[in-house]
PDB file of N, CA, C and O in Angstrom:
ATOM      1  N   MET A   1       0.854  -1.186   0.000  1.00  0.00           N
ATOM      2  CA  MET A   1       0.000   0.000   0.000  1.00  0.00           C
ATOM      3  C   MET A   1       0.896   1.244   0.000  1.00  0.00           C
ATOM      4  O   MET A   1       1.771   1.367   0.857  1.00  0.00           O
ATOM      5  N   PRO A   2       0.693   2.159  -0.936  1.00  0.00           N
ATOM      6  CA  PRO A   2       1.540   3.357  -0.973  1.00  0.00           C
ATOM      7  C   PRO A   2       1.207   4.303   0.169  1.00  0.00           C
ATOM      8  O   PRO A   2       0.152   4.220   0.798  1.00  0.00           O
ATOM      9  N   LYS A   3       2.144   5.199   0.409  1.00  0.00           N
ATOM     10  CA  LYS A   3       1.930   6.193   1.458  1.00  0.00           C
ATOM     11  C   LYS A   3       0.793   7.130   1.081  1.00  0.00           C
ATOM     12  O   LYS A   3       0.554   7.402  -0.095  1.00  0.00           O
ATOM     13  N   MET A   4       0.098   7.618   2.103  1.00  0.00           N
ATOM     14  CA  MET A   4      -0.947   8.608   1.857  1.00  0.00           C
ATOM     15  C   MET A   4      -0.300   9.978   1.747  1.00  0.00           C
ATOM     16  O   MET A   4       0.717  10.244   2.387  1.00  0.00           O
ATOM     17  N   LYS A   5      -0.887  10.841   0.940  1.00  0.00           N
ATOM     18  CA  LYS A   5      -0.354  12.191   0.806  1.00  0.00           C
ATOM     19  C   LYS A   5      -0.992  13.110   1.826  1.00  0.00           C
ATOM     20  O   LYS A   5      -2.192  13.033   2.089  1.00  0.00           O
ATOM     21  N   THR A   6      -0.170  13.988   2.403  1.00  0.00           N
ATOM     22  CA  THR A   6      -0.678  15.038   3.273  1.00  0.00           C
ATOM     23  C   THR A   6      -1.193  16.163   2.389  1.00  0.00           C
ATOM     24  O   THR A   6      -0.544  16.534   1.410  1.00  0.00           O
ATOM     25  N   LYS A   7      -2.359  16.709   2.731  1.00  0.00           N
ATOM     26  CA  LYS A   7      -2.909  17.817   1.954  1.00  0.00           C
ATOM     27  C   LYS A   7      -2.043  19.059   2.155  1.00  0.00           C
ATOM     28  O   LYS A   7      -1.751  19.437   3.289  1.00  0.00           O
ATOM     29  N   SER A   8      -1.636  19.687   1.064  1.00  0.00           N
ATOM     30  CA  SER A   8      -0.745  20.847   1.147  1.00  0.00           C
ATOM     31  C   SER A   8      -1.410  22.013   1.857  1.00  0.00           C
ATOM     32  O   SER A   8      -0.747  22.748   2.589  1.00  0.00           O
ATOM     33  N   ALA A   9      -2.702  22.193   1.653  1.00  0.00           N
ATOM     34  CA  ALA A   9      -3.406  23.286   2.321  1.00  0.00           C
ATOM     35  C   ALA A   9      -3.420  23.078   3.829  1.00  0.00           C
ATOM     36  O   ALA A   9      -3.308  24.037   4.592  1.00  0.00           O
ATOM     37  N   ALA A  10      -3.557  21.829   4.260  1.00  0.00           N
ATOM     38  CA  ALA A  10      -3.586  21.537   5.688  1.00  0.00           C
ATOM     39  C   ALA A  10      -2.230  21.787   6.330  1.00  0.00           C
ATOM     40  O   ALA A  10      -2.159  22.226   7.478  1.00  0.00           O
ATOM     41  N   LYS A  11      -1.155  21.513   5.603  1.00  0.00           N
ATOM     42  CA  LYS A  11       0.184  21.771   6.142  1.00  0.00           C
ATOM     43  C   LYS A  11       0.347  23.237   6.481  1.00  0.00           C
ATOM     44  O   LYS A  11       1.006  23.585   7.462  1.00  0.00           O
ATOM     45  N   LYS A  12      -0.257  24.103   5.665  1.00  0.00           N
ATOM     46  CA  LYS A  12      -0.102  25.542   5.861  1.00  0.00           C
ATOM     47  C   LYS A  12      -1.024  26.083   6.947  1.00  0.00           C
ATOM     48  O   LYS A  12      -0.742  27.135   7.521  1.00  0.00           O
ATOM     49  N   ARG A  13      -2.119  25.384   7.242  1.00  0.00           N
ATOM     50  CA  ARG A  13      -3.141  25.925   8.136  1.00  0.00           C
ATOM     51  C   ARG A  13      -3.128  25.347   9.537  1.00  0.00           C
ATOM     52  O   ARG A  13      -3.547  26.017  10.481  1.00  0.00           O
ATOM     53  N   PHE A  14      -2.655  24.117   9.694  1.00  0.00           N
ATOM     54  CA  PHE A  14      -2.730  23.452  10.987  1.00  0.00           C
ATOM     55  C   PHE A  14      -1.346  23.085  11.476  1.00  0.00           C
ATOM     56  O   PHE A  14      -0.424  22.858  10.693  1.00  0.00           O
ATOM     57  N   LYS A  15      -1.222  23.031  12.818  1.00  0.00           N
ATOM     58  CA  LYS A  15       0.022  22.598  13.436  1.00  0.00           C
ATOM     59  C   LYS A  15      -0.341  21.612  14.531  1.00  0.00           C
ATOM     60  O   LYS A  15      -1.262  21.855  15.310  1.00  0.00           O
ATOM     61  N   VAL A  16       0.386  20.492  14.593  1.00  0.00           N
ATOM     62  CA  VAL A  16       0.114  19.483  15.606  1.00  0.00           C
ATOM     63  C   VAL A  16       1.144  19.621  16.712  1.00  0.00           C
ATOM     64  O   VAL A  16       2.345  19.634  16.445  1.00  0.00           O
ATOM     65  N   THR A  17       0.681  19.726  17.957  1.00  0.00           N
ATOM     66  CA  THR A  17       1.581  19.860  19.093  1.00  0.00           C
ATOM     67  C   THR A  17       2.157  18.504  19.450  1.00  0.00           C
ATOM     68  O   THR A  17       1.733  17.481  18.912  1.00  0.00           O
ATOM     69  N   SER A  18       3.126  18.495  20.359  1.00  0.00           N
ATOM     70  CA  SER A  18       3.754  17.232  20.756  1.00  0.00           C
ATOM     71  C   SER A  18       2.781  16.338  21.511  1.00  0.00           C
ATOM     72  O   SER A  18       2.939  15.117  21.505  1.00  0.00           O
ATOM     73  N   SER A  19       1.775  16.926  22.163  1.00  0.00           N
ATOM     74  CA  SER A  19       0.784  16.117  22.865  1.00  0.00           C
ATOM     75  C   SER A  19      -0.314  15.629  21.936  1.00  0.00           C
ATOM     76  O   SER A  19      -1.176  14.856  22.355  1.00  0.00           O
ATOM     77  N   GLY A  20      -0.299  16.068  20.675  1.00  0.00           N
ATOM     78  CA  GLY A  20      -1.258  15.569  19.695  1.00  0.00           C
ATOM     79  C   GLY A  20      -2.419  16.496  19.405  1.00  0.00           C
ATOM     80  O   GLY A  20      -3.277  16.176  18.582  1.00  0.00           O
ATOM     81  N   LYS A  21      -2.460  17.650  20.074  1.00  0.00           N
ATOM     82  CA  LYS A  21      -3.544  18.594  19.788  1.00  0.00           C
ATOM     83  C   LYS A  21      -3.280  19.292  18.461  1.00  0.00           C
ATOM     84  O   LYS A  21      -2.133  19.434  18.037  1.00  0.00           O
ATOM     85  N   VAL A  22      -4.349  19.721  17.816  1.00  0.00           N
ATOM     86  CA  VAL A  22      -4.225  20.425  16.539  1.00  0.00           C
ATOM     87  C   VAL A  22      -4.528  21.900  16.774  1.00  0.00           C
ATOM     88  O   VAL A  22      -5.594  22.248  17.282  1.00  0.00           O
ATOM     89  N   LEU A  23      -3.586  22.764  16.403  1.00  0.00           N
ATOM     90  CA  LEU A  23      -3.765  24.199  16.533  1.00  0.00           C
ATOM     91  C   LEU A  23      -4.110  24.790  15.180  1.00  0.00           C
ATOM     92  O   LEU A  23      -3.587  24.357  14.153  1.00  0.00           O
ATOM     93  N   ALA A  24      -4.995  25.782  15.180  1.00  0.00           N
ATOM     94  CA  ALA A  24      -5.416  26.433  13.941  1.00  0.00           C
ATOM     95  C   ALA A  24      -5.565  27.922  14.208  1.00  0.00           C
ATOM     96  O   ALA A  24      -5.837  28.319  15.341  1.00  0.00           O
ATOM     97  N   PRO A  25      -5.390  28.754  13.184  1.00  0.00           N
ATOM     98  CA  PRO A  25      -5.629  30.185  13.375  1.00  0.00           C
ATOM     99  C   PRO A  25      -7.110  30.467  13.599  1.00  0.00           C
ATOM    100  O   PRO A  25      -7.971  29.711  13.151  1.00  0.00           O
ATOM    101  N   VAL A  26      -7.393  31.552  14.291  1.00  0.00           N
ATOM    102  CA  VAL A  26      -8.774  31.909  14.613  1.00  0.00           C
ATOM    103  C   VAL A  26      -9.440  32.499  13.380  1.00  0.00           C
ATOM    104  O   VAL A  26      -8.812  33.232  12.615  1.00  0.00           O
ATOM    105  N   ALA A  27     -10.710  32.178  13.193  1.00  0.00           N
ATOM    106  CA  ALA A  27     -11.458  32.636  12.020  1.00  0.00           C
ATOM    107  C   ALA A  27     -11.957  34.068  12.201  1.00  0.00           C
ATOM    108  O   ALA A  27     -11.861  34.631  13.291  1.00  0.00           O
ATOM    109  N   PHE A  28     -12.483  34.646  11.138  1.00  0.00           N
ATOM    110  CA  PHE A  28     -13.132  35.961  11.107  1.00  0.00           C
ATOM    111  C   PHE A  28     -12.165  37.101  11.414  1.00  0.00           C
ATOM    112  O   PHE A  28     -12.511  38.023  12.152  1.00  0.00           O
ATOM    113  N   LYS A  29     -10.958  37.044  10.855  1.00  0.00           N
ATOM    114  CA  LYS A  29      -9.986  38.099  11.108  1.00  0.00           C
ATOM    115  C   LYS A  29      -9.475  38.751   9.825  1.00  0.00           C
ATOM    116  O   LYS A  29      -8.465  39.453   9.868  1.00  0.00           O
ATOM    117  N   ARG A  30     -10.128  38.546   8.705  1.00  0.00           N
ATOM    118  CA  ARG A  30      -9.583  38.999   7.426  1.00  0.00           C
ATOM    119  C   ARG A  30     -10.084  40.375   7.000  1.00  0.00           C
ATOM    120  O   ARG A  30      -9.290  41.205   6.557  1.00  0.00           O
ATOM    121  N   HIS A  31     -11.368  40.630   7.125  1.00  0.00           N
ATOM    122  CA  HIS A  31     -11.909  41.906   6.670  1.00  0.00           C
ATOM    123  C   HIS A  31     -13.142  42.229   7.487  1.00  0.00           C
ATOM    124  O   HIS A  31     -13.588  41.413   8.294  1.00  0.00           O
ATOM    125  N   ASN A  32     -13.701  43.426   7.282  1.00  0.00           N
ATOM    126  CA  ASN A  32     -14.852  43.925   8.047  1.00  0.00           C
ATOM    127  C   ASN A  32     -14.568  43.959   9.547  1.00  0.00           C
ATOM    128  O   ASN A  32     -15.452  43.698  10.362  1.00  0.00           O
ATOM    129  N   LEU A  33     -13.334  44.282   9.896  1.00  0.00           N
ATOM    130  CA  LEU A  33     -12.971  44.259  11.313  1.00  0.00           C
ATOM    131  C   LEU A  33     -13.525  45.460  12.067  1.00  0.00           C
ATOM    132  O   LEU A  33     -13.526  45.465  13.298  1.00  0.00           O
ATOM    133  N   ARG A  34     -13.993  46.468  11.356  1.00  0.00           N
ATOM    134  CA  ARG A  34     -14.561  47.627  12.058  1.00  0.00           C
ATOM    135  C   ARG A  34     -15.850  47.251  12.790  1.00  0.00           C
ATOM    136  O   ARG A  34     -16.247  47.922  13.743  1.00  0.00           O
ATOM    137  N   LYS A  35     -16.501  46.175  12.341  1.00  0.00           N
ATOM    138  CA  LYS A  35     -17.738  45.735  12.986  1.00  0.00           C
ATOM    139  C   LYS A  35     -17.468  44.909  14.238  1.00  0.00           C
ATOM    140  O   LYS A  35     -18.360  44.749  15.071  1.00  0.00           O
ATOM    141  N   ARG A  36     -16.276  44.390  14.384  1.00  0.00           N
ATOM    142  CA  ARG A  36     -15.991  43.444  15.449  1.00  0.00           C
ATOM    143  C   ARG A  36     -15.590  44.168  16.722  1.00  0.00           C
ATOM    144  O   ARG A  36     -14.916  45.196  16.655  1.00  0.00           O
ATOM    145  N   PRO A  37     -15.985  43.661  17.875  1.00  0.00           N
ATOM    146  CA  PRO A  37     -15.562  44.269  19.135  1.00  0.00           C
ATOM    147  C   PRO A  37     -14.054  44.109  19.322  1.00  0.00           C
ATOM    148  O   PRO A  37     -13.449  43.151  18.839  1.00  0.00           O
ATOM    149  N   GLN A  38     -13.472  45.054  20.023  1.00  0.00           N
ATOM    150  CA  GLN A  38     -12.033  45.020  20.261  1.00  0.00           C
ATOM    151  C   GLN A  38     -11.643  43.759  21.036  1.00  0.00           C
ATOM    152  O   GLN A  38     -10.580  43.186  20.799  1.00  0.00           O
ATOM    153  N   LYS A  39     -12.492  43.337  21.946  1.00  0.00           N
ATOM    154  CA  LYS A  39     -12.222  42.139  22.740  1.00  0.00           C
ATOM    155  C   LYS A  39     -12.113  40.905  21.853  1.00  0.00           C
ATOM    156  O   LYS A  39     -11.255  40.049  22.070  1.00  0.00           O
ATOM    157  N   MET A  40     -12.990  40.817  20.847  1.00  0.00           N
ATOM    158  CA  MET A  40     -12.947  39.677  19.934  1.00  0.00           C
ATOM    159  C   MET A  40     -11.670  39.706  19.108  1.00  0.00           C
ATOM    160  O   MET A  40     -11.050  38.665  18.888  1.00  0.00           O
ATOM    161  N   LYS A  41     -11.274  40.884  18.650  1.00  0.00           N
ATOM    162  CA  LYS A  41     -10.064  40.986  17.833  1.00  0.00           C
ATOM    163  C   LYS A  41      -8.818  40.643  18.650  1.00  0.00           C
ATOM    164  O   LYS A  41      -7.882  40.033  18.134  1.00  0.00           O
ATOM    165  N   ARG A  42      -8.809  41.034  19.915  1.00  0.00           N
ATOM    166  CA  ARG A  42      -7.679  40.707  20.785  1.00  0.00           C
ATOM    167  C   ARG A  42      -7.590  39.213  21.044  1.00  0.00           C
ATOM    168  O   ARG A  42      -6.510  38.626  20.981  1.00  0.00           O
ATOM    169  N   SER A  43      -8.730  38.600  21.335  1.00  0.00           N
ATOM    170  CA  SER A  43      -8.718  37.177  21.679  1.00  0.00           C
ATOM    171  C   SER A  43      -8.452  36.298  20.456  1.00  0.00           C
ATOM    172  O   SER A  43      -8.103  35.127  20.605  1.00  0.00           O
ATOM    173  N   ALA A  44      -8.610  36.845  19.260  1.00  0.00           N
ATOM    174  CA  ALA A  44      -8.410  36.069  18.038  1.00  0.00           C
ATOM    175  C   ALA A  44      -7.013  36.245  17.463  1.00  0.00           C
ATOM    176  O   ALA A  44      -6.783  35.923  16.298  1.00  0.00           O
ATOM    177  N   ARG A  45      -6.077  36.750  18.259  1.00  0.00           N
ATOM    178  CA  ARG A  45      -4.744  37.036  17.740  1.00  0.00           C
ATOM    179  C   ARG A  45      -3.950  35.793  17.375  1.00  0.00           C
ATOM    180  O   ARG A  45      -3.407  35.718  16.273  1.00  0.00           O
ATOM    181  N   GLY A  46      -3.870  34.837  18.250  1.00  0.00           N
ATOM    182  CA  GLY A  46      -2.973  33.710  18.035  1.00  0.00           C
ATOM    183  C   GLY A  46      -3.645  32.535  17.365  1.00  0.00           C
ATOM    184  O   GLY A  46      -4.319  32.677  16.344  1.00  0.00           O
ATOM    185  N   THR A  47      -3.450  31.373  17.957  1.00  0.00           N
ATOM    186  CA  THR A  47      -4.066  30.159  17.449  1.00  0.00           C
ATOM    187  C   THR A  47      -4.966  29.577  18.533  1.00  0.00           C
ATOM    188  O   THR A  47      -4.897  29.970  19.698  1.00  0.00           O
ATOM    189  N   VAL A  48      -5.802  28.641  18.130  1.00  0.00           N
ATOM    190  CA  VAL A  48      -6.726  28.014  19.069  1.00  0.00           C
ATOM    191  C   VAL A  48      -6.684  26.506  18.827  1.00  0.00           C
ATOM    192  O   VAL A  48      -6.522  26.059  17.691  1.00  0.00           O
ATOM    193  N   ALA A  49      -6.830  25.729  19.892  1.00  0.00           N
ATOM    194  CA  ALA A  49      -6.886  24.273  19.755  1.00  0.00           C
ATOM    195  C   ALA A  49      -8.262  23.875  19.245  1.00  0.00           C
ATOM    196  O   ALA A  49      -9.278  24.391  19.710  1.00  0.00           O
ATOM    197  N   LEU A  50      -8.291  22.962  18.293  1.00  0.00           N
ATOM    198  CA  LEU A  50      -9.565  22.514  17.733  1.00  0.00           C
ATOM    199  C   LEU A  50     -10.289  21.614  18.726  1.00  0.00           C
ATOM    200  O   LEU A  50      -9.676  21.029  19.619  1.00  0.00           O
ATOM    201  N   THR A  51     -11.601  21.514  18.553  1.00  0.00           N
ATOM    202  CA  THR A  51     -12.383  20.599  19.370  1.00  0.00           C
ATOM    203  C   THR A  51     -12.032  19.161  18.986  1.00  0.00           C
ATOM    204  O   THR A  51     -11.419  18.913  17.948  1.00  0.00           O
ATOM    205  N   HIS A  52     -12.426  18.237  19.829  1.00  0.00           N
ATOM    206  CA  HIS A  52     -12.027  16.845  19.610  1.00  0.00           C
ATOM    207  C   HIS A  52     -12.526  16.317  18.264  1.00  0.00           C
ATOM    208  O   HIS A  52     -11.780  15.644  17.553  1.00  0.00           O
ATOM    209  N   GLY A  53     -13.766  16.612  17.910  1.00  0.00           N
ATOM    210  CA  GLY A  53     -14.309  16.112  16.657  1.00  0.00           C
ATOM    211  C   GLY A  53     -13.598  16.663  15.442  1.00  0.00           C
ATOM    212  O   GLY A  53     -13.306  15.930  14.497  1.00  0.00           O
ATOM    213  N   GLU A  54     -13.321  17.950  15.465  1.00  0.00           N
ATOM    214  CA  GLU A  54     -12.600  18.558  14.353  1.00  0.00           C
ATOM    215  C   GLU A  54     -11.166  18.055  14.291  1.00  0.00           C
ATOM    216  O   GLU A  54     -10.611  17.850  13.212  1.00  0.00           O
ATOM    217  N   GLU A  55     -10.577  17.861  15.462  1.00  0.00           N
ATOM    218  CA  GLU A  55      -9.203  17.362  15.526  1.00  0.00           C
ATOM    219  C   GLU A  55      -9.099  15.988  14.882  1.00  0.00           C
ATOM    220  O   GLU A  55      -8.170  15.728  14.117  1.00  0.00           O
ATOM    221  N   VAL A  56     -10.040  15.112  15.186  1.00  0.00           N
ATOM    222  CA  VAL A  56     -10.040  13.763  14.608  1.00  0.00           C
ATOM    223  C   VAL A  56     -10.184  13.837  13.097  1.00  0.00           C
ATOM    224  O   VAL A  56      -9.496  13.121  12.370  1.00  0.00           O
ATOM    225  N   ARG A  57     -11.072  14.698  12.624  1.00  0.00           N
ATOM    226  CA  ARG A  57     -11.302  14.820  11.182  1.00  0.00           C
ATOM    227  C   ARG A  57     -10.061  15.340  10.465  1.00  0.00           C
ATOM    228  O   ARG A  57      -9.697  14.828   9.406  1.00  0.00           O
ATOM    229  N   VAL A  58      -9.412  16.349  11.032  1.00  0.00           N
ATOM    230  CA  VAL A  58      -8.215  16.915  10.399  1.00  0.00           C
ATOM    231  C   VAL A  58      -7.104  15.883  10.348  1.00  0.00           C
ATOM    232  O   VAL A  58      -6.442  15.731   9.322  1.00  0.00           O
ATOM    233  N   LYS A  59      -6.896  15.174  11.449  1.00  0.00           N
ATOM    234  CA  LYS A  59      -5.817  14.177  11.473  1.00  0.00           C
ATOM    235  C   LYS A  59      -6.090  13.029  10.511  1.00  0.00           C
ATOM    236  O   LYS A  59      -5.179  12.550   9.835  1.00  0.00           O
ATOM    237  N   ARG A  60      -7.328  12.593  10.450  1.00  0.00           N
ATOM    238  CA  ARG A  60      -7.647  11.424   9.630  1.00  0.00           C
ATOM    239  C   ARG A  60      -7.563  11.728   8.145  1.00  0.00           C
ATOM    240  O   ARG A  60      -6.997  10.943   7.383  1.00  0.00           O
ATOM    241  N   PHE A  61      -8.122  12.862   7.721  1.00  0.00           N
ATOM    242  CA  PHE A  61      -8.249  13.118   6.289  1.00  0.00           C
ATOM    243  C   PHE A  61      -7.162  14.021   5.717  1.00  0.00           C
ATOM    244  O   PHE A  61      -6.833  13.915   4.535  1.00  0.00           O
ATOM    245  N   PHE A  62      -6.598  14.909   6.538  1.00  0.00           N
ATOM    246  CA  PHE A  62      -5.687  15.906   5.984  1.00  0.00           C
ATOM    247  C   PHE A  62      -4.241  15.725   6.415  1.00  0.00           C
ATOM    248  O   PHE A  62      -3.329  16.004   5.637  1.00  0.00           O
ATOM    249  N   LEU A  63      -4.014  15.264   7.636  1.00  0.00           N
ATOM    250  CA  LEU A  63      -2.647  15.082   8.141  1.00  0.00           C
ATOM    251  C   LEU A  63      -2.491  13.639   8.621  1.00  0.00           C
ATOM    252  O   LEU A  63      -2.426  13.405   9.828  1.00  0.00           O
ATOM    253  N   PRO A  64      -2.429  12.673   7.712  1.00  0.00           N
ATOM    254  CA  PRO A  64      -2.471  11.271   8.117  1.00  0.00           C
ATOM    255  C   PRO A  64      -1.282  10.828   8.965  1.00  0.00           C
ATOM    256  O   PRO A  64      -1.408   9.871   9.729  1.00  0.00           O
ATOM    257  N   TYR A  65      -0.142  11.487   8.855  1.00  0.00           N
ATOM    258  CA  TYR A  65       1.039  11.060   9.606  1.00  0.00           C
ATOM    259  C   TYR A  65       1.377  11.995  10.742  1.00  0.00           C
ATOM    260  O   TYR A  65       2.503  11.976  11.240  1.00  0.00           O
ATOM    261  N   ALA A  66       0.424  12.819  11.167  1.00  0.00           N
ATOM    262  CA  ALA A  66       0.672  13.758  12.262  1.00  0.00           C
ATOM    263  C   ALA A  66       0.435  13.101  13.599  1.00  0.00           C
ATOM    264  O   ALA A  66       0.596  13.740  14.638  1.00  0.00           O
TER     265      ALA A  66
END
């Protein structure tokens, strides 16, 4: 059985920590930021750990060797 390919888009968007959690950038930060509260913009600065269900999906389909 040949190796599975990692999705190139997923490599750029997700990072897997040493404990196995998947980190992703926070959504809704690209445009129309004048409508967003300052608190939301501050809290969306870094990355966020995905929920368990999303984490399983990302690892299974997009990052098979993570």
